[in-house]
BADRENPA-632137 format. One record per residue (C-alpha): residue in one letter; residue number from 1; x, z, y. Coordinates in nm, 3 decimals. Last residue first. Example, Ala and Ser with C-alpha at 12.3 -4.5 7.8 and 13.67 -1.06 7.14 Angstrom:
DRENLUM   code   pos         x         z         y
DRENLUM      s     2     1.367     0.714    -0.106
DRENLUM      a     1     1.230     0.780    -0.450
This chain:
DRENLUM   code   pos         x         z         y
DRENLUM      i   164     4.769     5.706    14.418
DRENLUM      i   163     5.041     5.769    14.646
DRENLUM      l   162     5.282     5.932    14.397
DRENLUM      p   161     5.530     6.195    14.503
DRENLUM      v   160     5.906     6.143    14.434
DRENLUM      s   159     6.051     6.440    14.240
DRENLUM      f   158     6.256     6.225    14.008
DRENLUM      l   157     6.417     6.316    13.673
DRENLUM      g   156     6.154     6.559    13.603
DRENLUM      l   155     6.046     6.419    13.268
DRENLUM      a   154     5.713     6.302    13.429
DRENLUM      r   153     5.930     6.119    13.686
DRENLUM      l   152     6.121     5.943    13.408
DRENLUM      l   151     5.793     5.845    13.245
DRENLUM      l   150     5.674     5.708    13.575
DRENLUM      l   149     5.999     5.512    13.610
DRENLUM      v   148     5.963     5.374    13.266
DRENLUM      v   147     5.604     5.264    13.337
DRENLUM      m   146     5.699     5.110    13.672
DRENLUM      t   145     5.985     4.918    13.494
DRENLUM      m   144     5.726     4.767    13.250
DRENLUM      a   143     5.508     4.666    13.552
DRENLUM      g   142     5.809     4.505    13.712
DRENLUM      g   141     5.905     4.312    13.401
DRENLUM      l   140     5.539     4.200    13.375
DRENLUM      v   139     5.537     4.075    13.731
DRENLUM      d   138     5.886     3.930    13.672
DRENLUM      d   137     5.751     3.729    13.392
DRENLUM      i   136     5.452     3.622    13.573
DRENLUM      m   135     5.630     3.467    13.880
DRENLUM      v   134     5.790     3.160    13.713
DRENLUM      g   133     5.483     3.101    13.507
DRENLUM      f   132     5.274     3.089    13.820
DRENLUM      g   131     5.534     2.844    13.971
DRENLUM      e   130     5.474     2.592    13.697
DRENLUM      p   129     5.180     2.663    13.452
DRENLUM      l   128     5.086     3.001    13.309
DRENLUM      w   127     5.133     3.141    12.960
DRENLUM      d   126     5.475     2.984    12.922
DRENLUM      e   125     5.677     3.226    13.107
DRENLUM      s   124     5.475     3.504    12.948
DRENLUM      a   123     5.663     3.479    12.614
DRENLUM      h   122     5.986     3.608    12.781
DRENLUM      i   121     5.817     3.915    12.930
DRENLUM      p   120     5.601     3.993    12.621
DRENLUM      w   119     5.838     4.061    12.438
DRENLUM      p   118     6.180     4.168    12.576
DRENLUM      k   117     6.326     3.963    12.865
DRENLUM      a   116     6.689     4.088    12.828
DRENLUM      i   115     6.782     3.976    13.187
DRENLUM      d   114     6.454     4.063    13.374
DRENLUM      f   113     6.412     4.392    13.169
DRENLUM      i   112     6.753     4.498    13.235
DRENLUM      r   111     6.735     4.385    13.606
DRENLUM      f   110     6.409     4.593    13.646
DRENLUM      i   109     6.584     4.910    13.489
DRENLUM      v   108     6.882     4.891    13.718
DRENLUM      f   107     6.711     4.818    14.042
DRENLUM      a   106     6.422     5.079    13.983
DRENLUM      a   105     6.700     5.341    13.907
DRENLUM      a   104     6.867     5.245    14.243
DRENLUM      l   103     6.516     5.252    14.415
DRENLUM      l   102     6.446     5.596    14.264
DRENLUM      p   101     6.787     5.741    14.363
DRENLUM      w   100     6.712     5.602    14.721
DRENLUM      s    99     6.409     5.805    14.745
DRENLUM      g    98     6.219     5.781    15.080
DRENLUM      g    97     5.905     5.615    15.007
DRENLUM      a    96     5.586     5.728    14.813
DRENLUM      f    95     5.574     5.587    14.462
DRENLUM      p    94     5.290     5.384    14.297
DRENLUM      l    93     5.409     5.049    14.386
DRENLUM      i    92     5.778     5.103    14.285
DRENLUM      a    91     5.804     4.861    13.993
DRENLUM      i    90     5.554     4.628    14.160
DRENLUM      w    89     5.797     4.598    14.454
DRENLUM      s    88     6.082     4.501    14.209
DRENLUM      g    87     5.860     4.228    14.028
DRENLUM      a    86     5.722     4.067    14.351
DRENLUM      l    85     6.070     4.061    14.513
DRENLUM      e    84     6.226     3.920    14.190
DRENLUM      d    83     5.960     3.644    14.179
DRENLUM      i    82     6.055     3.547    14.538
DRENLUM      v    81     6.401     3.469    14.373
DRENLUM      v    80     6.413     3.098    14.344
DRENLUM      c    79     6.773     3.017    14.337
DRENLUM      s    78     6.779     3.029    13.956
DRENLUM      p    77     6.546     2.728    13.930
DRENLUM      d    76     6.244     2.798    13.719
DRENLUM      k    75     6.191     2.435    13.582
DRENLUM      c    74     6.408     2.175    13.732
DRENLUM      g    73     6.392     1.900    13.986
DRENLUM      l    72     6.495     2.083    14.296
DRENLUM      l    71     6.203     1.954    14.499
DRENLUM      r    70     5.948     1.975    14.223
DRENLUM      e    69     6.059     2.334    14.107
DRENLUM      a    68     6.061     2.435    14.467
DRENLUM      r    67     5.698     2.316    14.516
DRENLUM      t    66     5.591     2.524    14.209
DRENLUM      a    65     5.789     2.818    14.340
DRENLUM      a    64     5.607     2.791    14.663
DRENLUM      l    63     5.261     2.793    14.495
DRENLUM      a    62     5.361     3.086    14.272
DRENLUM      g    61     5.517     3.276    14.566
DRENLUM      v    60     5.185     3.228    14.779
DRENLUM      l    59     4.985     3.365    14.490
DRENLUM      f    58     5.228     3.640    14.386
DRENLUM      i    57     5.318     3.743    14.749
DRENLUM      a    56     4.939     3.755    14.836
DRENLUM      l    55     4.866     3.969    14.540
DRENLUM      l    54     5.170     4.197    14.625
DRENLUM      l    53     5.038     4.232    14.977
DRENLUM      c    52     4.686     4.321    14.871
DRENLUM      c    51     4.827     4.580    14.625
DRENLUM      r    50     5.051     4.734    14.901
DRENLUM      t    49     4.767     4.747    15.130
DRENLUM      r    48     4.553     4.934    14.880
DRENLUM      f    47     4.831     5.186    14.818
DRENLUM      a    46     4.891     5.235    15.207
DRENLUM      l    45     5.208     5.088    15.347
DRENLUM      p    44     5.524     5.261    15.449
DRENLUM      q    43     5.673     5.163    15.107
DRENLUM      f    42     5.657     4.796    15.161
DRENLUM      l    41     5.851     4.676    15.473
DRENLUM      w    40     6.078     4.968    15.581
DRENLUM      p    39     6.163     5.145    15.241
DRENLUM      a    38     6.135     4.809    15.068
DRENLUM      v    37     6.418     4.651    15.257
DRENLUM      l    36     6.698     4.736    15.017
DRENLUM      l    35     6.467     4.697    14.717
DRENLUM      a    34     6.391     4.326    14.795
DRENLUM      l    33     6.757     4.262    14.874
DRENLUM      f    32     6.889     4.406    14.568
DRENLUM      t    31     6.637     4.215    14.365
DRENLUM      g    30     6.733     3.889    14.516
DRENLUM      c    29     7.102     3.956    14.478
DRENLUM      t    28     7.037     4.041    14.120
DRENLUM      g    27     6.829     3.709    14.072
DRENLUM      p    26     7.092     3.517    14.259
DRENLUM      a    25     7.355     3.628    13.991
DRENLUM      w    24     7.692     3.513    14.148
DRENLUM      r    23     7.671     3.177    14.333
DRENLUM      s    22     7.437     3.344    14.574
DRENLUM      l    21     7.184     3.094    14.724
DRENLUM      g    20     6.893     3.301    14.613
DRENLUM      a    19     6.983     3.573    14.850
DRENLUM      i    18     7.024     3.328    15.148
DRENLUM      g    17     6.681     3.354    15.297
DRENLUM      l    16     6.450     3.514    15.021
DRENLUM      r    15     6.519     3.207    14.804
DRENLUM      c    14     6.152     3.118    14.756
DRENLUM      f    13     6.094     3.173    15.130
DRENLUM      a    12     6.387     2.960    15.230
DRENLUM      l    11     6.279     2.701    14.987
DRENLUM      v    10     5.933     2.686    15.124
DRENLUM      l     9     6.069     2.681    15.485
DRENLUM      t     8     6.288     2.372    15.414
DRENLUM      d     7     5.982     2.198    15.232
DRENLUM      l     6     5.770     2.253    15.543
DRENLUM      l     5     6.051     2.117    15.778
DRENLUM      q     4     6.090     1.807    15.552
DRENLUM      t     3     5.697     1.767    15.530
DRENLUM      k     2     5.672     1.788    15.901
DRENLUM      m     1     5.949     1.527    15.949
């Protein structure tokens, strides 16, 4: 009974509640949810706190994704979207909160990287075992999205202050 409850909680965590259960593009739904709640759950935090939270999400997410792979019997199940949360929050890591245009741009750019999976994103899935491989490609996608957002900011498209 305890194991069953724990497995249910692991799957709920990996799916970000119901976002991962969407029949239409669960990764897109997970990214949307992550960026929708970011102004209240992530962006108010100090930079160091954000970094610590992202590290914890990566580690716990990787372990949970490993368990989800075993429970669901497949590699990188589409319903596992905790990796989208990690990646999309990495994309907005250096930015102060309060900019919906920035969040919208982060959403679009991150989804492009996540779907197209240019090098090294696609290759990274095999660099680490199990759930760590599930998480790392979105971490890289988030980092690449952050670079694009910083370039767009430098070009004057966003006036969002940096917190670092």
